[in-house]
N, C-alpha and C positions, 0 to 999 in steps of 0.2 A: 425622458424617462433616466436619465444618469444620474438626475438629484434622487429622484425616488428610488431608486437601488441602493446609491449609497446610506440613505438615511434605511432600509429594512435594512442591510447586513450591521450597522450601528445596532436597531433594536436587535435584531438577530445574536449577538455577542452581548448585550446588554441584559435581554429578554423582559426587559420593562419600561411600558410607552412612559410612563409619565419620566423618569430617571432621563431617559436618551431624550426625550425634548428638553429637559432643562441643561442637558451640558452642550447640546446644541445651536442651546439658547432662540429656541423656539416654543409655540405652546404645544399642546399637548394633542389639539381640534388638529393643527397644521401637520401634523405629523402621522396623527390616523388618517386622516386624508388623503397625505400622502402615501400609503402603505395601501387600502382602497382604489388609488388610482392604478398602483402597480398590480394589485390581486384583477383587477377587471380587464388589464392591458393582461394579463398571465391567463386569466383564465380557470384562475383556480386558488382558495383559499391557502394564505402566506401561513397563518398562525394560528391555534384556540388558546381562549384565553383560560390563564392553571390559576387561577385567585387571582391575586393581584401580576402576574406574571403572567411570559407570552409564552409558548412552547413550539415549536416550530413544526410542521406538517414535513408528510415527507414530501409535498414539490416542494416548504418551504424551504428544507435542507437540501434539494439540488438547490435551489437556488442562487441558496448560499455558495456552494459552490462556482457554479457559472459567473455567477454574481460579480467575487474575487476576482474570475481571469477577466472579466470584458470590465472592469473598474482599472486595471493593471491597464489592459492596451489603451483604454481611454489618455490614460495618464502621458502614455509612452506617445500615442497619437497627437495630441499638443504639443511636445518637445521638436522645433523645426527642427535640431540636428536629425533624431530620430525618426525624424519621415524620410528628411534628404538620406541618411542611410539604409534605411530600411532594407532587410532583409526578411525572407520567408522564415518563421518562429517554429521546430517542432519539438514538442517536449514528448519524453519519455521519462516512464517512468517504471520504478523497479522495486525487490522487497533483497531488503537487508542482505543477505548471502552473493545476491546476482549483483548488487554494488559492488562489493567486497571482490568480487570475479571482476567486472568492469572496470577499477578505480584507475588503471590504463589507458582503458579505451576513452572515459572521460578527462583524465587530464590532455592527450593527445587533442580530442576536439573541443577545443578554445574557438572563442567568433572566429571564425572565416572570410570569403569574399564571397560562400554562397549562400551559405543558409547559417543562422543559430540556432544551438540548440540548449533547449534546460532539461534541467534532470530531478525527478521528483522519486526520495524512498520512502516509502510508506507498505504498510504490512497490502498482501494480496488482494483482501477483501474491499478496502478504499481505491487498491490501484483497479481494479476492475469497475467498480461504483465508476471512479472517474473519466476511465474510458468507456464508459458506458454514455456519459454525460459529455465526451465529446472532450476533456481539459486536457487531456494526454492523445500523443499521435500515435504510440505503440507503447507497449508494459512488458516486462519481464515479468510474470508470477508461477506461483503455486497454485496447479491445476485442481479444482474443484474435483471429489467424487462424483456432481454433478456435472451434468453440461452447464456451460454458457451458451448465454441467448444465439439464438443462430444470425444476429448482426453481427457478432462477435468470431474472427475468422481465426487461427493458428499459425503463426508463419514458420514456426520449426517449435519443437519437443526436444527435451532432456532429462538426464534421469539423474542424481545423483545418492548415492548413497550416504543417511543417513550413520556414523559411526557411534553404538551404544560406550560409554565413558566411563568412566568415574576416580575418584582416587585411590582407589583401592580394587579388589579383585572381590564381586556378590556369587555368590553361590547357590546352590538350592533351586524348587521351584521357581520357576521362571514368574510363576502368580505372587510368589510371596516376595520379589523385588522390590523395593520400592524404584519408582522413577520419576526420573522430569523432564517431564511433557511440554510441548508449545498450546496455550491456551483451548480451552472447549469450544469447538464452532470456527478455527481457523485452519485452510486447506491445508498447513502441514499436518495437522492434528487429523483428519478424516482419512487421510490416507494413513497415517497410524494405525489409529480406531481401525480402519476394513483387514489390516494383516493381522491385528489381534484377533477380532471377531472373525478370520478367516479360519487360524490357529485355533477358535478355540479356547484365549488366552483372557483371563479376565484381568487388565492391569491393573497393580497400585500403584496411581498416584500420589509420590508426595509430597510437590509443587508440580503450577503452570505456570508461566510466562509466554511474553511476545517477545522479550527478552534474550538473543541467545548471548548473549556475555555475560546474565545473570544467573541461565541455564547453566553456564560451564560455570559459575564460580560455585556455583549450588553443586556441582560432580564433584569437582576440585576440595569442597569441603567434606566429602563421603556421604552428600545425606540421598544421594541415590544415583540413578544413572541415567544421563542425560542421550537425550537421543539429538549428537550434532554434525553438522557435515562436516567432511574429511577435512578440506583446507583451514576451518576454522580453531581446530582443535593440534592442528599436523606439530608445531611448534613445542606443545604440553607434552604429547605423544614422545616425542624423540628424547625433551628433556626427562619424561617416567614423570611429570607433573600428575598425568592423567595415563590409567591404566585401561586399555579396549577389552571392553567384555565376550566373553567367550562363549556365543549361547548359538541357537541349533537355528534359529533366526534373521532375516538380515531385510530390513529394512531401507527402502528407497523412497523418497518421492519425485513425483512428475510434474516439472515445472513449463515455460513454453512462452516464446514470444509470439503476443497477441496487436490484434487491431481491429479497428472497424471496417466490416467489407466494403463501403461507402466513402471511407476518407481516407484514397490512393491517397499517395506524393510519390513528387519522382525520386526524389531521396529516402520514403520508406524503404522501399527492396535493397537497398546499397548498403544503408548502414544494419535492417537485420540482418543481411549477410554478413556483412562483418562482426556484430553481436553473436550470430551463431559458432559463428570457426572461434570465437575468443571463447566459446560456452563449451562447445565439443570436444576442448582439448582437458587430454585428462591430465 
């Protein structure tokens, strides 16, 4: 099934059976039969036809994520040198600001004699999805307002303040001040919106972004107030490039270290403890 999986991922990336078949020099019929065999093995449809293009189903999207990991492991398994020096691999996912705070930890954990660490940086929603699919052994991500699936356990939780900053000082009613916020639907935005609602304030949103660095640039340009972690704006505040705003509201977000309940590793607890110590430092 390795070849079927490889062909499936190619079709998923190209989005068209005919073009993919031409690209790998096989007939369209042979490629279609290959996808059919994989769907029978999986027991689910992986594509739906949309005009001339193939669109992934929910199961198809999940299989792309898992399949890419399987193909990577398969290539390593074929390498005699890799087999001879095989070590357990733990994959840790983390959202952007956690990655910044854990830079020293990542640098220290080069391949050792007991296990190998791999790191993935992504938004919290995709990290959670990859954790649920088993692609990640552990993930540091922002908590959702709604509870996670019962198979996902939290090993430690943390709270960080989101500092309201801009290139100038804004005044007036909070509802009239433009904000630069995380994209709607993100876990950080869920927590921010929940506080606005609790205080009875409808926020005026100038811009939304998944990039904290872009949010910071917009704040420097005085387009609005950005809510950003203190460690990300410390230097700009010190140099007076950014000004901390004085509002009666205090924004915080909660995040944590998460893992699959039944996917235990002898190294997981030790790593989680080390990571928790770093993230718990003020």
